[in-house]
gemmi code that builds the backbone of each chain (N, CA, C; Angstrom):
import gemmi

chains = {
    "A": [
        ("MET", (22.781, 16.322, 20.549), (23.404, 15.408, 21.650), (24.911, 14.988, 21.999)),
        ("THR", (25.302, 14.835, 23.171), (26.898, 15.038, 23.151), (27.166, 13.737, 23.790)),
        ("ASP", (28.606, 13.739, 24.097), (29.259, 12.418, 25.177), (28.539, 12.514, 26.285)),
        ("SER", (28.424, 13.896, 26.681), (27.723, 14.192, 28.039), (26.228, 13.730, 28.563)),
        ("VAL", (25.828, 13.457, 27.566), (24.365, 12.585, 27.445), (24.497, 11.408, 27.305)),
        ("VAL", (25.204, 10.647, 26.584), (25.708, 9.396, 26.543), (26.148, 9.042, 27.957)),
        ("ASP", (26.970, 9.580, 28.482), (27.626, 9.637, 30.067), (26.740, 9.366, 30.683)),
        ("LYS", (25.588, 10.298, 31.164), (24.515, 10.237, 31.970), (23.589, 8.734, 31.541)),
        ("LEU", (23.451, 8.430, 30.087), (22.900, 7.315, 30.239), (23.885, 5.830, 30.428)),
        ("GLN", (24.958, 6.035, 30.622), (25.812, 4.857, 31.043), (25.687, 4.842, 32.745)),
        ("GLU", (25.143, 6.129, 33.514), (25.153, 6.253, 34.853), (23.754, 5.734, 35.184)),
        ("ASN", (22.776, 5.608, 34.265), (21.446, 5.199, 34.739), (21.651, 4.047, 35.116)),
        ("ALA", (21.118, 3.293, 36.094), (21.612, 1.956, 36.633), (20.455, 0.982, 35.899)),
        ("ALA", (19.153, 1.613, 35.025), (18.126, 0.914, 34.487), (18.899, 0.401, 32.888)),
        ("LEU", (19.673, 1.280, 32.559), (19.893, 1.112, 31.429), (21.099, -0.027, 31.390)),
        ("GLY", (22.053, -0.017, 32.652), (22.978, -0.899, 32.478), (23.902, -1.016, 31.448)),
        ("ASP", (24.370, -2.371, 30.630), (25.277, -2.049, 29.939), (25.113, -1.725, 28.304)),
        ("HIS", (23.676, -1.466, 28.507), (23.221, -1.001, 26.844), (23.641, 0.131, 26.566)),
        ("ALA", (23.873, 1.262, 27.593), (23.984, 2.730, 27.225), (25.198, 2.775, 26.402)),
        ("SER", (26.189, 2.023, 26.163), (27.175, 1.915, 24.961), (26.925, 1.815, 23.588)),
        ("LEU", (25.354, 1.265, 23.592), (24.879, 0.914, 22.202), (24.955, 2.464, 21.547)),
        ("PHE", (24.886, 3.372, 22.327), (24.052, 5.073, 21.824), (25.360, 5.343, 21.804)),
        ("ALA", (26.595, 5.426, 22.114), (27.941, 6.078, 22.137), (27.997, 6.588, 20.793)),
        ("PHE", (28.994, 7.609, 20.483), (29.471, 8.116, 18.799), (30.906, 7.314, 19.084)),
        ("ALA", (31.001, 7.094, 17.673), (32.169, 6.391, 17.064), (33.389, 7.023, 18.041)),
        ("ASP", (33.982, 7.984, 18.225), (35.030, 8.428, 19.038), (35.007, 8.028, 20.310)),
        ("SER", (34.142, 7.368, 21.078), (33.656, 7.381, 22.523), (34.481, 6.206, 22.492)),
        ("ASN", (35.232, 6.101, 24.019), (35.837, 5.078, 24.606), (34.881, 4.017, 25.088)),
        ("ILE", (33.727, 4.270, 24.930), (33.111, 3.247, 25.864), (32.370, 2.131, 25.010)),
        ("THR", (32.920, 1.687, 24.292), (31.911, 1.348, 23.067), (32.480, -0.427, 23.720)),
        ("GLU", (31.877, -1.580, 23.706), (31.936, -2.517, 24.318), (32.984, -3.447, 23.373)),
        ("SER", (33.897, -3.894, 23.891), (34.738, -4.361, 23.176), (34.240, -6.124, 22.633)),
        ("THR", (33.772, -6.774, 23.506), (33.054, -8.155, 22.832), (32.763, -8.032, 21.360)),
        ("ARG", (31.621, -6.562, 21.495), (30.677, -6.267, 20.348), (31.484, -5.935, 19.164)),
        ("ARG", (32.552, -5.280, 19.404), (33.679, -4.711, 18.161), (34.329, -6.370, 17.719)),
        ("ARG", (34.528, -6.928, 18.605), (35.220, -8.091, 18.150), (34.013, -9.004, 17.096)),
        ("ARG", (32.682, -8.656, 17.924), (31.576, -9.873, 16.708), (31.621, -8.941, 15.601)),
        ("ILE", (31.498, -7.110, 15.470), (31.058, -6.756, 14.415), (32.628, -6.932, 13.352)),
        ("ARG", (33.503, -6.768, 13.962), (34.720, -7.175, 12.957), (34.457, -8.682, 12.139)),
        ("ARG", (34.174, -9.764, 12.975), (34.223, -10.967, 12.800), (32.961, -10.987, 11.505)),
        ("SER", (31.823, -10.211, 11.627), (30.802, -10.301, 10.702), (30.441, -8.782, 9.689)),
        ("ALA", (31.758, -8.449, 9.482), (32.118, -7.248, 8.923), (31.217, -7.201, 7.557)),
        ("LYS", (31.307, -8.171, 7.009), (30.771, -8.342, 5.450), (29.403, -8.091, 5.274)),
        ("CYS", (28.764, -9.007, 6.333), (27.233, -8.622, 6.190), (26.882, -7.854, 7.356)),
        ("LYS", (25.548, -6.669, 7.075), (25.058, -6.382, 7.844), (24.113, -7.397, 8.791)),
        ("THR", (23.934, -6.945, 10.257), (23.381, -7.688, 11.423), (21.627, -8.078, 10.724)),
        ("VAL", (21.535, -9.145, 10.877), (19.992, -9.777, 10.449), (19.273, -10.432, 12.054)),
        ("PRO", (17.920, -10.752, 11.666), (17.256, -10.934, 13.093), (17.659, -12.564, 13.068)),
        ("GLY", (18.100, -13.117, 14.446), (18.654, -14.170, 14.300), (20.869, -14.522, 14.825)),
        ("ASP", (20.997, -13.136, 14.640), (22.490, -12.926, 14.798), (22.550, -12.171, 16.099)),
        ("LEU", (23.651, -12.559, 16.969), (24.089, -12.320, 18.377), (23.820, -10.833, 18.484)),
        ("LEU", (23.785, -9.922, 17.242), (24.270, -8.786, 17.673), (22.739, -8.031, 17.240)),
        ("TRP", (21.717, -8.598, 17.071), (20.742, -7.983, 16.500), (19.943, -7.947, 18.005)),
        ("PRO", (19.467, -6.501, 17.970), (18.471, -6.243, 19.093), (17.659, -7.099, 19.892)),
        ("SER", (17.603, -7.490, 21.006), (16.365, -8.041, 21.543), (15.354, -7.161, 21.374)),
        ("ASP", (14.143, -7.559, 21.916), (12.869, -6.806, 22.165), (12.922, -5.484, 23.353)),
        ("SER", (13.925, -6.095, 24.151), (13.979, -5.087, 25.271), (14.934, -3.948, 24.884)),
        ("ILE", (15.916, -4.147, 23.919), (16.643, -2.928, 23.433), (15.905, -2.310, 22.643)),
        ("TRP", (15.110, -3.144, 21.787), (14.124, -2.405, 20.837), (13.309, -0.932, 21.658)),
        ("GLY", (13.162, -1.786, 22.810), (11.798, -1.062, 23.637), (12.809, -0.024, 24.250)),
        ("LEU", (14.179, -0.195, 24.820), (14.672, 0.720, 25.563), (15.201, 2.215, 24.307)),
        ("PHE", (15.060, 1.590, 23.047), (15.767, 2.651, 22.125), (14.750, 3.238, 22.031)),
        ("ASP", (13.001, 3.129, 22.061), (12.070, 3.746, 21.603), (11.914, 4.633, 23.171)),
        ("LEU", (12.080, 4.280, 23.850), (12.109, 4.777, 25.367), (12.775, 6.117, 25.254)),
        ("ILE", (14.350, 6.318, 24.807), (15.219, 7.194, 24.931), (15.177, 8.028, 23.400)),
        ("LEU", (14.458, 7.484, 22.637), (13.849, 8.156, 21.583), (12.430, 9.291, 21.576)),
        ("GLY", (12.123, 9.020, 22.614), (10.942, 10.079, 23.217), (9.375, 8.803, 22.587)),
        ("GLY", (9.656, 7.831, 22.007), (8.677, 6.696, 21.834), (8.363, 7.231, 19.837)),
        ("ALA", (9.287, 7.516, 19.614), (9.396, 7.733, 18.421), (9.831, 6.593, 17.380)),
        ("LEU", (10.004, 5.169, 17.909), (10.433, 4.001, 16.837), (8.956, 3.442, 16.848)),
        ("GLU", (8.971, 2.877, 15.555), (7.447, 2.068, 15.166), (7.767, 1.006, 14.279)),
        ("PRO", (7.422, 0.106, 14.426), (7.517, -1.240, 13.616), (6.702, -0.937, 12.214)),
        ("ILE", (7.783, -1.227, 11.195), (7.173, -0.856, 9.990), (6.227, -1.898, 9.225)),
        ("LYS", (4.709, -1.688, 8.774), (4.166, -2.550, 8.650), (3.596, -2.146, 7.469)),
        ("PRO", (3.389, -3.283, 6.280), (3.308, -2.419, 4.844), (1.437, -2.249, 5.086)),
        ("ILE", (1.514, -1.020, 4.346), (0.066, -0.114, 4.460), (-0.915, -0.921, 3.799)),
        ("ALA", (-1.032, -1.897, 2.978), (-1.958, -3.057, 2.562), (-2.015, -4.139, 3.269)),
        ("SER", (-1.679, -4.244, 4.512), (-1.985, -5.748, 4.747), (-3.587, -5.731, 5.138)),
        ("VAL", (-3.853, -4.411, 5.371), (-5.512, -4.767, 5.682), (-6.108, -5.380, 4.666)),
        ("CYS", (-5.545, -5.653, 3.536), (-6.431, -6.642, 2.372), (-6.133, -8.067, 2.375)),
        ("TYR", (-5.286, -8.525, 3.861), (-5.049, -9.878, 3.595), (-5.484, -10.376, 4.844)),
        ("PRO", (-6.418, -11.546, 4.683), (-7.110, -12.011, 5.930), (-6.255, -13.087, 6.513)),
        ("GLU", (-5.421, -13.356, 5.723), (-4.312, -14.466, 6.611), (-3.022, -14.270, 6.652)),
        ("SER", (-2.511, -13.089, 6.910), (-1.278, -12.338, 6.995), (-0.589, -12.539, 8.542)),
        ("ALA", (0.472, -12.744, 8.514), (0.708, -12.425, 10.143), (0.527, -11.188, 10.535)),
        ("TYR", (0.249, -10.192, 9.971), (-0.096, -9.084, 10.718), (-1.371, -8.920, 11.283)),
        ("ASP", (-2.309, -9.948, 10.771), (-3.451, -10.016, 11.326), (-4.242, -8.891, 11.834)),
        ("ASP", (-4.703, -7.884, 10.425), (-5.430, -7.137, 10.752), (-6.119, -6.583, 9.743)),
        ("TYR", (-6.903, -7.723, 8.903), (-7.832, -7.663, 7.800), (-8.938, -7.125, 7.839)),
        ("ASP", (-8.939, -5.873, 7.268), (-10.161, -4.971, 7.388), (-10.865, -4.727, 6.005)),
        ("ALA", (-11.950, -4.807, 5.698), (-12.457, -4.666, 4.443), (-12.419, -3.610, 4.118)),
        ("SER", (-13.445, -2.505, 4.395), (-13.649, -1.308, 4.288), (-11.986, -0.475, 4.407)),
        ("LYS", (-11.007, -0.652, 5.067), (-9.639, -0.115, 5.388), (-9.221, -0.314, 4.260)),
        ("CYS", (-9.179, -1.776, 3.424), (-8.725, -2.020, 2.362), (-9.137, -1.369, 1.128)),
        ("ALA", (-10.355, -1.409, 1.179), (-10.844, -0.735, -0.282), (-10.776, 0.941, -0.201)),
        ("SER", (-10.236, 1.650, 1.011), (-10.017, 3.135, 0.963), (-8.348, 3.078, 0.572)),
        ("VAL", (-7.539, 1.764, 1.111), (-6.306, 1.932, 0.553), (-5.998, 1.632, -0.957)),
        ("THR", (-6.809, 0.592, -1.209), (-6.913, 0.413, -2.683), (-7.256, 1.197, -3.661)),
        ("ALA", (-8.557, 2.158, -3.191), (-8.829, 3.295, -4.089), (-7.903, 4.420, -4.366)),
        ("ASN", (-7.002, 4.627, -3.255), (-6.102, 5.778, -3.076), (-4.783, 5.542, -3.229)),
        ("TRP", (-4.667, 4.263, -3.877), (-2.701, 3.921, -3.685), (-2.214, 4.775, -5.020)),
        ("GLY", (-2.791, 5.299, -5.501), (-1.961, 6.211, -6.441), (-1.832, 7.780, -5.754)),
        ("ASP", (-2.500, 7.904, -5.099), (-2.457, 8.966, -4.180), (-1.171, 9.236, -3.479)),
        ("GLY", (-0.222, 9.917, -3.744), (0.933, 10.256, -3.046), (0.782, 10.511, -1.397)),
        ("ALA", (-0.106, 11.447, -1.064), (-0.239, 11.747, 0.305), (-0.416, 10.449, 1.013)),
        ("LEU", (-0.968, 9.611, 0.467), (-1.286, 8.631, 1.579), (0.062, 7.665, 1.572)),
        ("GLN", (1.134, 7.891, 0.686), (2.270, 7.367, 1.062), (3.217, 8.065, 1.579)),
        ("TYR", (3.254, 9.290, 1.220), (4.268, 9.892, 2.162), (4.148, 9.999, 3.521)),
        ("GLY", (2.876, 9.619, 4.043), (2.408, 9.894, 5.505), (2.896, 8.645, 6.150)),
        ("VAL", (3.505, 7.537, 5.357), (4.276, 6.608, 6.056), (5.434, 5.923, 6.061)),
        ("PRO", (5.674, 5.518, 6.836), (7.171, 5.548, 7.190), (8.086, 4.816, 6.102)),
        ("TYR", (7.845, 4.435, 4.815), (8.158, 3.408, 4.135), (7.784, 4.102, 2.648)),
        ("PRO", (9.193, 3.641, 1.658), (8.924, 4.284, 0.601), (7.701, 3.707, -0.428)),
        ("ARG", (6.864, 5.003, -1.227), (5.750, 4.976, -1.895), (6.402, 3.703, -3.137)),
        ("CYS", (5.450, 2.907, -3.757), (6.169, 2.082, -4.531), (5.063, 1.866, -5.405)),
        ("GLU", (5.148, 1.845, -6.635), (4.069, 2.096, -7.362), (4.458, 1.627, -8.658)),
        ("PHE", (5.397, 2.813, -9.471), (5.398, 2.859, -10.867), (6.617, 1.847, -11.177)),
        ("PRO", (7.044, 0.880, -12.143), (5.604, 0.815, -13.337), (4.729, -0.331, -13.086)),
        ("LEU", (4.876, -0.990, -12.050), (3.838, -2.047, -11.953), (2.712, -1.810, -10.813)),
        ("ARG", (1.684, -1.948, -11.672), (0.387, -1.715, -10.783), (-0.679, -2.781, -10.415)),
    ],
    "B": [
        ("MET", (9.212, 4.257, -6.011), (9.909, 3.299, -6.485), (9.340, 2.119, -6.952)),
        ("ASN", (10.397, 1.210, -7.742), (9.939, 0.278, -7.918), (9.553, -0.951, -7.193)),
        ("PRO", (8.323, -1.483, -7.301), (7.980, -2.198, -6.028), (8.842, -3.887, -6.207)),
        ("LEU", (9.505, -3.941, -7.436), (10.321, -4.880, -7.196), (11.338, -5.196, -6.061)),
        ("TYR", (11.597, -3.788, -5.379), (12.934, -3.923, -4.302), (11.964, -4.210, -3.125)),
        ("GLN", (10.634, -4.424, -3.288), (9.899, -4.713, -1.667), (9.702, -6.163, -2.162)),
        ("GLY", (9.921, -7.024, -3.019), (9.405, -8.410, -3.081), (8.002, -8.561, -3.704)),
        ("LEU", (7.920, -7.289, -4.162), (5.936, -7.301, -4.659), (5.410, -7.738, -3.900)),
        ("THR", (5.728, -7.597, -2.376), (4.775, -8.024, -1.538), (3.805, -7.206, -1.080)),
        ("CYS", (2.244, -7.600, -0.604), (1.754, -6.879, -0.070), (1.097, -5.599, -0.946)),
        ("ARG", (0.568, -6.103, -2.443), (0.413, -5.424, -2.817), (-1.179, -5.070, -2.612)),
        ("PRO", (-1.793, -3.865, -2.577), (-3.454, -3.570, -2.524), (-4.630, -4.174, -3.684)),
        ("GLY", (-5.190, -4.347, -3.040), (-6.649, -4.977, -3.884), (-7.518, -5.503, -2.798)),
        ("THR", (-8.930, -5.475, -3.466), (-10.141, -5.598, -2.759), (-10.579, -6.877, -2.936)),
        ("ASN", (-9.876, -8.093, -4.112), (-10.142, -9.394, -4.110), (-9.054, -10.355, -3.588)),
        ("SER", (-9.484, -10.489, -2.260), (-7.969, -11.305, -1.651), (-7.621, -12.280, -2.089)),
        ("SER", (-8.820, -13.433, -2.657), (-8.353, -14.353, -3.465), (-7.390, -14.051, -4.681)),
        ("ALA", (-7.223, -13.006, -5.127), (-6.461, -12.748, -6.392), (-5.225, -11.981, -6.027)),
        ("LEU", (-5.447, -12.032, -4.573), (-3.657, -11.332, -4.452), (-2.577, -12.716, -3.654)),
        ("GLY", (-1.419, -11.871, -3.800), (-0.563, -12.944, -3.099), (-0.325, -12.877, -1.806)),
        ("ASN", (1.088, -12.695, -1.478), (1.139, -12.738, -0.306), (1.552, -11.509, 0.684)),
        ("CYS", (1.072, -11.274, 1.545), (1.641, -10.094, 2.436), (2.641, -10.238, 3.315)),
        ("THR", (3.994, -10.140, 3.185), (5.117, -10.586, 4.179), (5.658, -9.199, 4.392)),
        ("GLN", (6.722, -9.227, 5.265), (7.792, -7.955, 5.472), (8.561, -7.774, 4.358)),
        ("GLY", (9.017, -8.546, 3.011), (9.723, -8.482, 2.098), (10.662, -7.700, 2.150)),
        ("GLY", (10.832, -6.874, 1.482), (11.851, -6.071, 1.403), (11.959, -4.393, 2.234)),
        ("TYR", (10.891, -4.486, 2.862), (10.369, -3.522, 4.045), (11.544, -3.681, 4.820)),
        ("SER", (11.816, -2.357, 5.107), (12.594, -1.868, 6.509), (11.689, -2.600, 7.949)),
        ("THR", (12.605, -3.053, 8.967), (11.985, -3.439, 10.470), (11.619, -2.530, 11.125)),
        ("TYR", (12.181, -1.394, 11.636), (11.475, -0.314, 12.278), (11.909, 0.990, 11.975)),
        ("SER", (11.188, 1.891, 11.875), (11.403, 3.404, 11.640), (11.244, 4.333, 12.764)),
        ("VAL", (12.463, 5.175, 12.714), (12.435, 6.411, 13.636), (11.664, 7.288, 12.947)),
        ("ARG", (10.641, 7.908, 13.513), (9.770, 9.138, 13.024), (10.293, 10.278, 13.871)),
        ("VAL", (11.577, 10.727, 12.923), (12.346, 11.928, 13.365), (11.710, 12.902, 13.229)),
        ("SER", (12.172, 13.978, 14.606), (11.656, 15.282, 14.903), (13.032, 15.971, 15.421)),
        ("ASN", (14.098, 15.087, 16.180), (15.116, 16.284, 16.128), (16.637, 15.477, 15.576)),
        ("VAL", (17.145, 16.263, 16.090), (18.638, 15.753, 15.695), (19.289, 14.824, 16.667)),
        ("ALA", (19.291, 14.677, 17.594), (19.506, 13.733, 18.923), (19.111, 12.275, 18.596)),
        ("GLN", (17.679, 12.363, 17.839), (17.126, 10.875, 17.618), (17.958, 10.541, 16.369)),
        ("ILE", (18.302, 11.325, 15.736), (19.030, 10.668, 14.286), (20.331, 10.264, 15.202)),
        ("GLN", (21.223, 11.123, 15.791), (22.361, 10.547, 16.443), (22.108, 9.240, 17.186)),
        ("LEU", (21.157, 8.972, 17.805), (20.978, 7.726, 18.790), (21.058, 6.473, 17.546)),
        ("ALA", (20.014, 7.185, 16.344), (19.834, 6.088, 15.508), (21.094, 5.365, 14.754)),
        ("VAL", (22.223, 6.470, 14.455), (23.130, 6.304, 13.947), (24.416, 5.625, 14.821)),
        ("ASN", (24.501, 5.892, 16.073), (25.223, 5.447, 17.033), (24.740, 3.913, 17.265)),
        ("LEU", (23.398, 3.597, 17.269), (23.382, 2.029, 17.892), (23.321, 1.259, 16.245)),
        ("ALA", (23.220, 1.828, 15.146), (23.317, 1.178, 13.938), (25.084, 0.952, 13.569)),
        ("ARG", (25.874, 1.690, 14.204), (27.061, 1.430, 13.812), (27.650, 0.376, 15.108)),
        ("SER", (27.117, 0.691, 16.358), (27.375, -0.320, 17.447), (26.856, -1.492, 17.003)),
        ("LEU", (26.002, -1.933, 16.525), (25.635, -3.116, 16.315), (25.698, -3.507, 14.940)),
        ("ASN", (26.124, -3.225, 13.693), (26.192, -3.039, 12.587), (24.993, -3.679, 12.185)),
        ("LEU", (24.218, -2.484, 12.109), (22.535, -2.374, 11.327), (22.802, -1.818, 9.990)),
        ("ARG", (21.734, -2.507, 9.304), (21.762, -1.516, 8.056), (20.881, -0.540, 8.168)),
        ("LEU", (21.072, 0.876, 7.789), (20.687, 2.023, 8.087), (20.110, 2.775, 6.868)),
        ("VAL", (19.329, 3.182, 6.898), (18.582, 3.620, 5.610), (17.595, 4.899, 5.764)),
        ("VAL", (17.653, 6.205, 5.004), (16.976, 7.283, 5.345), (15.864, 7.315, 4.399)),
        ("LYS", (14.548, 7.442, 4.692), (13.476, 7.647, 3.800), (12.727, 8.942, 4.265)),
        ("ASN", (12.704, 9.632, 3.087), (12.113, 11.197, 3.218), (10.657, 10.803, 2.568)),
        ("THR", (10.435, 11.281, 1.212), (9.220, 11.146, 0.633), (9.320, 9.411, 0.310)),
        ("GLY", (10.426, 9.005, -0.409), (10.340, 7.755, -0.675), (10.354, 7.771, -2.324)),
        ("HIS", (10.820, 8.699, -2.750), (11.013, 8.723, -4.712), (12.004, 8.031, -4.767)),
        ("ASP", (13.147, 7.393, -4.336), (14.407, 6.983, -5.024), (13.919, 5.544, -5.958)),
        ("TYR", (13.881, 6.030, -7.221), (13.654, 4.931, -7.865), (14.561, 3.579, -7.840)),
        ("ASN", (15.737, 3.827, -7.168), (16.844, 2.889, -6.579), (16.583, 2.302, -5.296)),
        ("ALA", (15.467, 2.667, -4.699), (15.124, 2.322, -3.253), (15.987, 2.049, -2.371)),
        ("ARG", (16.986, 3.341, -2.514), (17.656, 3.637, -1.060), (16.581, 3.756, 0.047)),
        ("SER", (15.949, 4.167, -0.174), (14.670, 4.633, 1.440), (14.480, 2.969, 1.701)),
        ("THR", (14.855, 2.216, 1.001), (14.143, 0.831, 2.126), (15.353, -0.218, 2.157)),
        ("GLY", (15.302, -0.996, 2.893), (16.175, -2.192, 2.773), (15.638, -3.255, 3.738)),
        ("LYS", (16.063, -4.443, 3.542), (15.429, -5.607, 4.433), (15.987, -5.427, 5.479)),
        ("HIS", (15.649, -5.622, 6.449), (16.055, -5.726, 8.021), (16.509, -4.655, 8.530)),
        ("ALA", (16.180, -3.491, 7.597), (17.047, -1.747, 8.243), (16.357, -1.245, 9.405)),
        ("LEU", (17.343, -0.373, 9.848), (16.385, 0.724, 10.712), (16.771, 1.846, 9.736)),
        ("SER", (15.109, 2.255, 9.581), (15.121, 3.464, 9.004), (14.774, 4.922, 9.792)),
        ("LEU", (15.333, 5.694, 9.261), (15.191, 7.406, 9.465), (14.183, 7.777, 8.479)),
        ("TRP", (13.108, 8.275, 9.147), (12.064, 8.919, 8.171), (12.084, 9.969, 8.977)),
        ("THR", (12.517, 10.993, 7.315), (12.989, 12.286, 7.906), (11.579, 13.322, 7.482)),
        ("HIS", (10.297, 12.892, 7.198), (9.382, 13.497, 6.335), (9.087, 14.757, 6.946)),
        ("ASN", (9.404, 14.411, 8.896), (8.305, 15.651, 9.447), (9.343, 16.809, 9.862)),
        ("LEU", (10.540, 16.682, 9.285), (11.759, 17.744, 9.407), (10.994, 18.967, 8.753)),
        ("LYS", (10.333, 19.652, 9.206), (9.315, 21.060, 8.493), (9.674, 22.070, 8.217)),
        ("GLY", (11.211, 22.532, 9.095), (11.456, 23.912, 9.517), (11.913, 24.524, 8.212)),
        ("ILE", (11.579, 25.731, 7.927), (12.043, 26.815, 6.815), (12.454, 28.070, 7.468)),
        ("GLN", (13.501, 28.475, 7.119), (14.150, 29.509, 7.726), (14.574, 30.705, 6.746)),
        ("PHE", (13.978, 31.853, 6.364), (14.392, 32.769, 5.599), (15.367, 33.546, 6.310)),
        ("LEU", (16.963, 33.245, 4.961), (17.833, 34.182, 5.206), (18.117, 35.606, 4.835)),
        ("PRO", (17.678, 36.786, 4.958), (17.865, 37.431, 4.116), (19.022, 37.991, 3.910)),
        ("SER", (20.161, 37.711, 4.556), (21.195, 38.202, 3.851), (22.198, 37.328, 3.993)),
        ("TYR", (22.044, 36.213, 3.466), (23.197, 34.905, 3.745), (24.465, 35.166, 3.160)),
        ("ARG", (25.606, 34.482, 3.899), (26.869, 34.401, 3.304), (27.901, 33.310, 3.268)),
        ("SER", (28.159, 33.225, 1.970), (29.205, 31.934, 1.985), (30.348, 32.521, 1.419)),
        ("ASP", (31.376, 31.614, 1.009), (32.510, 31.932, 0.341), (32.091, 32.567, -1.203)),
        ("THR", (31.357, 31.413, -1.537), (30.689, 31.626, -2.994), (29.407, 32.531, -3.484)),
        ("TYR", (28.654, 32.812, -2.079), (27.101, 33.182, -2.510), (26.971, 34.555, -1.237)),
        ("ALA", (26.402, 35.493, -1.818), (25.934, 36.508, -0.454), (24.617, 36.810, -1.024)),
        ("GLY", (23.473, 36.567, -0.729), (22.212, 37.076, -0.886), (21.402, 36.426, 0.091)),
        ("LYS", (19.672, 36.342, -0.560), (18.667, 35.677, -0.013), (19.010, 34.250, 0.043)),
        ("ALA", (18.821, 33.266, 0.957), (18.611, 31.921, 1.191), (17.638, 31.607, 2.018)),
        ("PHE", (17.242, 30.321, 1.532), (16.581, 29.647, 2.555), (17.371, 28.198, 3.041)),
        ("LYS", (16.968, 28.289, 4.603), (17.393, 27.123, 5.585), (16.154, 26.421, 5.809)),
        ("ILE", (16.122, 25.105, 4.809), (15.306, 24.032, 5.314), (15.443, 22.973, 6.069)),
        ("GLY", (14.316, 22.088, 6.397), (14.785, 20.620, 7.094), (14.981, 19.619, 5.732)),
        ("ALA", (15.196, 18.738, 6.093), (15.378, 17.579, 5.492), (13.862, 17.288, 4.601)),
        ("GLY", (12.597, 17.231, 5.601), (11.939, 16.950, 5.142), (10.470, 17.880, 4.624)),
        ("VAL", (10.946, 18.997, 3.975), (10.705, 19.870, 3.333), (10.427, 19.428, 1.933)),
        ("GLN", (9.251, 19.796, 1.530), (8.648, 19.275, -0.056), (8.709, 20.936, -0.590)),
        ("GLY", (8.453, 20.294, -2.024), (9.073, 21.270, -3.144), (8.124, 22.443, -2.845)),
        ("PHE", (6.353, 21.915, -2.897), (5.738, 22.867, -2.771), (5.426, 23.877, -1.424)),
        ("GLU", (6.131, 23.017, -0.864), (6.273, 23.770, 0.696), (7.032, 25.070, 0.661)),
        ("LEU", (8.318, 24.570, -0.164), (9.402, 25.588, -0.338), (8.845, 26.855, -1.283)),
        ("TYR", (8.015, 26.404, -2.203), (7.603, 27.196, -2.840), (6.262, 28.199, -2.560)),
        ("GLU", (5.808, 27.564, -1.531), (4.451, 28.282, -0.421), (5.364, 29.598, 0.285)),
        ("ALA", (6.788, 29.003, 0.931), (7.516, 30.130, 1.538), (8.101, 30.982, 0.701)),
        ("ALA", (8.403, 30.844, -0.883), (8.945, 31.776, -1.261), (7.741, 32.943, -1.701)),
        ("ASP", (6.725, 32.415, -1.927), (5.463, 33.317, -2.259), (5.680, 34.228, -0.858)),
        ("LYS", (5.864, 33.532, 0.207), (5.354, 34.410, 1.213), (6.451, 35.796, 1.478)),
        ("TYR", (7.896, 35.357, 1.192), (8.624, 36.309, 1.302), (8.972, 36.945, -0.157)),
        ("GLY", (8.260, 36.877, -1.240), (8.166, 37.644, -2.646), (9.560, 37.192, -2.690)),
        ("VAL", (10.090, 35.941, -3.053), (11.216, 35.650, -3.464), (10.881, 34.288, -4.621)),
        ("SER", (12.288, 33.937, -5.250), (11.694, 32.782, -6.188), (12.672, 31.828, -5.503)),
        ("ALA", (12.289, 30.505, -5.626), (13.279, 28.983, -5.125), (13.124, 28.146, -6.288)),
        ("ILE", (14.367, 27.355, -6.392), (14.060, 26.205, -7.356), (13.742, 25.270, -6.618)),
        ("ALA", (12.953, 24.133, -7.010), (12.416, 23.011, -6.389), (12.304, 21.928, -7.470)),
        ("GLY", (12.920, 22.044, -8.364), (12.570, 20.716, -9.329), (11.255, 20.464, -9.844)),
        ("ILE", (11.097, 19.565, -10.677), (9.668, 19.665, -11.475), (8.704, 18.790, -10.504)),
        ("CYS", (9.079, 18.289, -9.548), (7.852, 17.536, -8.695), (7.723, 18.404, -7.219)),
        ("PRO", (6.414, 18.741, -7.266), (6.189, 19.496, -5.965), (6.238, 18.854, -4.872)),
        ("VAL", (5.971, 17.324, -4.783), (5.792, 16.943, -3.673), (7.475, 16.164, -3.123)),
        ("ARG", (8.180, 16.072, -4.093), (9.259, 15.517, -3.318), (10.257, 16.175, -2.471)),
        ("GLY", (11.071, 15.676, -1.837), (11.778, 16.236, -0.720), (12.924, 17.117, -1.474)),
        ("ARG", (12.634, 18.690, -1.240), (13.652, 19.434, -2.202), (15.021, 18.840, -1.324)),
        ("ALA", (15.330, 18.546, -0.162), (16.567, 18.423, 0.287), (17.140, 16.796, -0.341)),
        ("SER", (16.289, 16.441, -1.197), (16.606, 14.912, -1.854), (17.616, 14.813, -2.906)),
        ("SER", (18.415, 14.075, -2.782), (19.338, 13.768, -4.251), (18.714, 13.251, -5.017)),
        ("SER", (17.487, 12.516, -5.156), (16.944, 11.713, -5.978), (16.727, 12.711, -7.314)),
        ("ILE", (16.273, 12.179, -8.585), (15.625, 13.427, -9.625), (14.199, 12.308, -9.745)),
        ("THR", (13.759, 11.223, -9.527), (12.822, 10.646, -10.084), (11.370, 11.377, -9.467)),
        ("CYS", (10.485, 11.055, -10.399), (9.205, 11.845, -10.077), (8.063, 11.060, -10.426)),
        ("TYR", (6.960, 10.649, -9.916), (6.198, 9.995, -10.277), (4.694, 10.193, -9.253)),
    ],
}
model = gemmi.Model(1)
for chain_id, residues in chains.items():
    chain = gemmi.Chain(chain_id)
    for i, (resn, *xyz) in enumerate(residues, 1):
        res = gemmi.Residue()
        res.name, res.seqid = resn, gemmi.SeqId(i, " ")
        for name, pos in zip(("N", "CA", "C"), xyz):
            atom = gemmi.Atom()
            atom.name, atom.element = name, gemmi.Element(name[0])
            atom.pos, atom.b_iso = gemmi.Position(*pos), 0.0
            res.add_atom(atom)
        chain.add_residue(res)
    model.add_chain(chain)
structure = gemmi.Structure()
structure.add_model(model)
structure.setup_entities()
């Protein structure tokens, strides 16, 4: 990717001001209000609820220009919990996840770290 | 990885009444399933622009949990599987056969490639760990 790609994003009216979110560090298009906010909060990373935290539409835009490669991370064992916020309880999937928990391939295939040792 | 880093949340088990809670805990928020360099650049630029926490997850072997982070944007490099055999690589300190490998190549995959080309490669004790990893843990 190059600056010219980012420039093209800038020219795309549908993206509007959001194109600058994807600019390189030495680009001159970084929006100044955002820079001030970052300076003010420099000691802490952005968390949900902060002004800088991306809205759903910005996450959607990000997914779009990534070619659909963005996915929300969901713990693989959520299928074992009837009342979790993920709302995806499934007894047979849970049995499979539980039986294969020690199998590395099960967890290399998901986008978050395998967590096992030493607490089982 | 030590599960304490994820807040011991959402452990597996078939007896749901014996389980604790299943929340996001220390898991990252979003993951980019990386398949090309431009996606990495876009993610790094977005994280810099918004001061987001950015982590890299390959196989997730790092015992100190650098591959996870609460509220983080995660780059998942597992699918960068390119392996290129260079019969006459040359640098200031080395001249000879070499492999150029993607960040997601695991030890066993490098061994398979070495076998194919009739050469030896070193990939550590753990065949499933990412070869390009800086971590030495294996479990």
